[in-house]
C-alpha atoms as an extended CHARMM CRD file, in Angstrom:
* protein
*
        84  EXT
         1         1  MET       CA           -118.8730000000      -31.0020000000       42.3790000000  PROA      1               0.0000000000
         2         2  PRO       CA           -118.1430000000      -30.1070000000       46.0250000000  PROA      2               0.0000000000
         3         3  GLU       CA           -118.8280000000      -26.5060000000       46.9800000000  PROA      3               0.0000000000
         4         4  CYS       CA           -115.1370000000      -25.8210000000       47.5950000000  PROA      4               0.0000000000
         5         5  LEU       CA           -114.4510000000      -26.6330000000       43.9320000000  PROA      5               0.0000000000
         6         6  SER       CA           -116.4000000000      -23.7290000000       42.5370000000  PROA      6               0.0000000000
         7         7  ASP       CA           -115.5560000000      -21.9510000000       39.3090000000  PROA      7               0.0000000000
         8         8  LYS       CA           -112.7980000000      -20.0450000000       41.0840000000  PROA      8               0.0000000000
         9         9  ALA       CA           -109.9350000000      -21.5110000000       43.0330000000  PROA      9               0.0000000000
        10        10  TYR       CA           -106.8470000000      -20.2710000000       44.7500000000  PROA      10              0.0000000000
        11        11  CYS       CA           -104.2070000000      -22.2910000000       46.5190000000  PROA      11              0.0000000000
        12        12  GLU       CA           -100.7860000000      -20.9730000000       47.4190000000  PROA      12              0.0000000000
        13        13  LEU       CA            -99.1720000000      -24.3420000000       48.1250000000  PROA      13              0.0000000000
        14        14  PRO       CA            -97.6470000000      -24.9660000000       44.6650000000  PROA      14              0.0000000000
        15        15  TRP       CA            -95.7230000000      -21.7000000000       45.1130000000  PROA      15              0.0000000000
        16        16  ARG       CA            -94.6810000000      -22.2660000000       48.7250000000  PROA      16              0.0000000000
        17        17  ALA       CA            -94.2870000000      -25.9530000000       49.5310000000  PROA      17              0.0000000000
        18        18  MET       CA            -94.0540000000      -29.4980000000       48.3020000000  PROA      18              0.0000000000
        19        19  TYR       CA            -94.9760000000      -32.8530000000       49.7850000000  PROA      19              0.0000000000
        20        20  VAL       CA            -92.6560000000      -35.8210000000       49.3470000000  PROA      20              0.0000000000
        21        21  THR       CA            -93.8360000000      -39.3460000000       50.1290000000  PROA      21              0.0000000000
        22        22  VAL       CA            -91.5320000000      -41.9720000000       51.6200000000  PROA      22              0.0000000000
        23        23  GLU       CA            -91.3030000000      -43.4910000000       48.1380000000  PROA      23              0.0000000000
        24        24  GLY       CA            -89.9730000000      -40.2060000000       46.7200000000  PROA      24              0.0000000000
        25        25  THR       CA            -93.1410000000      -39.1250000000       44.9310000000  PROA      25              0.0000000000
        26        26  VAL       CA            -93.4700000000      -35.3390000000       44.8960000000  PROA      26              0.0000000000
        27        27  LYS       CA            -96.8390000000      -33.5710000000       45.1180000000  PROA      27              0.0000000000
        28        28  PRO       CA            -97.9080000000      -29.9540000000       45.6950000000  PROA      28              0.0000000000
        29        29  CYS       CA            -99.6130000000      -31.0770000000       48.9210000000  PROA      29              0.0000000000
        30        30  CYS       CA           -100.5600000000      -34.2370000000       50.7820000000  PROA      30              0.0000000000
        31        31  ASP       CA           -104.1340000000      -34.1520000000       49.3870000000  PROA      31              0.0000000000
        32        32  PHE       CA           -103.0750000000      -33.9170000000       45.7250000000  PROA      32              0.0000000000
        33        33  ARG       CA           -104.1850000000      -37.1360000000       44.0430000000  PROA      33              0.0000000000
        34        34  VAL       CA           -101.2590000000      -37.6880000000       41.6840000000  PROA      34              0.0000000000
        35        35  GLY       CA            -97.5380000000      -37.1970000000       41.8790000000  PROA      35              0.0000000000
        36        36  VAL       CA            -95.9690000000      -34.5590000000       39.6730000000  PROA      36              0.0000000000
        37        37  GLY       CA            -92.5200000000      -36.0870000000       39.8460000000  PROA      37              0.0000000000
        38        38  SER       CA            -90.2680000000      -38.5940000000       41.5330000000  PROA      38              0.0000000000
        39        39  LEU       CA            -87.0220000000      -37.9450000000       43.3650000000  PROA      39              0.0000000000
        40        40  ARG       CA            -85.8630000000      -41.2910000000       42.0360000000  PROA      40              0.0000000000
        41        41  LEU       CA            -86.0950000000      -39.9770000000       38.4670000000  PROA      41              0.0000000000
        42        42  HSD       CA            -85.7240000000      -36.1860000000       38.6780000000  PROA      42              0.0000000000
        43        43  ARG       CA            -83.7860000000      -33.5790000000       40.6090000000  PROA      43              0.0000000000
        44        44  ILE       CA            -85.8700000000      -31.6710000000       43.1520000000  PROA      44              0.0000000000
        45        45  GLY       CA            -85.0850000000      -28.3410000000       41.4800000000  PROA      45              0.0000000000
        46        46  ASP       CA            -86.3190000000      -29.6410000000       38.1280000000  PROA      46              0.0000000000
        47        47  ILE       CA            -89.5670000000      -30.8060000000       39.6970000000  PROA      47              0.0000000000
        48        48  TRP       CA            -90.0650000000      -27.4460000000       41.4430000000  PROA      48              0.0000000000
        49        49  LEU       CA            -89.2960000000      -25.3410000000       38.3850000000  PROA      49              0.0000000000
        50        50  ASN       CA            -90.7960000000      -27.4730000000       35.6220000000  PROA      50              0.0000000000
        51        51  ARG       CA            -93.3370000000      -29.9790000000       36.8930000000  PROA      51              0.0000000000
        52        52  PHE       CA            -94.9550000000      -27.6530000000       39.4310000000  PROA      52              0.0000000000
        53        53  GLU       CA            -95.3220000000      -24.9940000000       36.7320000000  PROA      53              0.0000000000
        54        54  ALA       CA            -98.1460000000      -26.9680000000       35.1000000000  PROA      54              0.0000000000
        55        55  VAL       CA           -100.0770000000      -27.0630000000       38.3840000000  PROA      55              0.0000000000
        56        56  ARG       CA            -99.4490000000      -23.3560000000       38.9430000000  PROA      56              0.0000000000
        57        57  ALA       CA           -100.6510000000      -22.5190000000       35.4330000000  PROA      57              0.0000000000
        58        58  ILE       CA           -103.9410000000      -24.3500000000       35.9880000000  PROA      58              0.0000000000
        59        59  LEU       CA           -104.5360000000      -22.6450000000       39.3340000000  PROA      59              0.0000000000
        60        60  ASN       CA           -103.7670000000      -19.2620000000       37.7520000000  PROA      60              0.0000000000
        61        61  THR       CA           -106.8170000000      -19.7580000000       35.5290000000  PROA      61              0.0000000000
        62        62  GLY       CA           -109.0150000000      -19.7880000000       38.6410000000  PROA      62              0.0000000000
        63        63  ARG       CA           -109.9670000000      -23.4420000000       38.2120000000  PROA      63              0.0000000000
        64        64  PRO       CA           -108.9440000000      -26.2650000000       40.5450000000  PROA      64              0.0000000000
        65        65  GLY       CA           -106.2850000000      -28.5850000000       39.2200000000  PROA      65              0.0000000000
        66        66  PRO       CA           -106.8840000000      -32.2160000000       38.2720000000  PROA      66              0.0000000000
        67        67  GLY       CA           -105.3200000000      -33.3860000000       41.5320000000  PROA      67              0.0000000000
        68        68  CYS       CA           -107.3420000000      -31.0020000000       43.7100000000  PROA      68              0.0000000000
        69        69  GLN       CA           -110.5770000000      -32.9790000000       43.9470000000  PROA      69              0.0000000000
        70        70  SER       CA           -109.7940000000      -34.2590000000       47.4450000000  PROA      70              0.0000000000
        71        71  CYS       CA           -108.5690000000      -30.8850000000       48.7110000000  PROA      71              0.0000000000
        72        72  ASN       CA           -109.4660000000      -29.7780000000       52.1930000000  PROA      72              0.0000000000
        73        73  THR       CA           -107.5330000000      -26.5150000000       52.0600000000  PROA      73              0.0000000000
        74        74  THR       CA           -109.7700000000      -23.6820000000       53.1510000000  PROA      74              0.0000000000
        75        75  LYS       CA           -108.3130000000      -21.3510000000       50.5490000000  PROA      75              0.0000000000
        76        76  LEU       CA           -109.5460000000      -23.4650000000       47.6480000000  PROA      76              0.0000000000
        77        77  GLY       CA           -112.6910000000      -21.9340000000       46.2650000000  PROA      77              0.0000000000
        78        78  ARG       CA           -111.5980000000      -18.3660000000       46.9750000000  PROA      78              0.0000000000
        79        79  THR       CA           -109.7400000000      -15.9020000000       44.8310000000  PROA      79              0.0000000000
        80        80  ARG       CA           -106.2040000000      -14.8260000000       45.6730000000  PROA      80              0.0000000000
        81        81  GLU       CA           -107.5100000000      -11.5650000000       47.1500000000  PROA      81              0.0000000000
        82        82  GLU       CA           -110.1020000000      -13.3580000000       49.2920000000  PROA      82              0.0000000000
        83        83  ALA       CA           -107.4950000000      -15.8010000000       50.6160000000  PROA      83              0.0000000000
        84        84  ARG       CA           -105.2120000000      -13.0730000000       51.9860000000  PROA      84              0.0000000000
């Protein structure tokens, strides 16, 4: 496991932003491996409120999410307090 994916993780992106591909796939960031929704199938508000909640819940445990393995965000691997 890369050093940045330690037993603690914090990333603010799922609370502050979203990445949308040209195909309409929605992700918490451009590095996230899998889409959490599609604008072709869901309303953007539903994706933000419902689909992103699963990613947020995982990150709230202090562990990196399943789509975070390719993350290059410097805040990953630090607690919320350390990232501020």
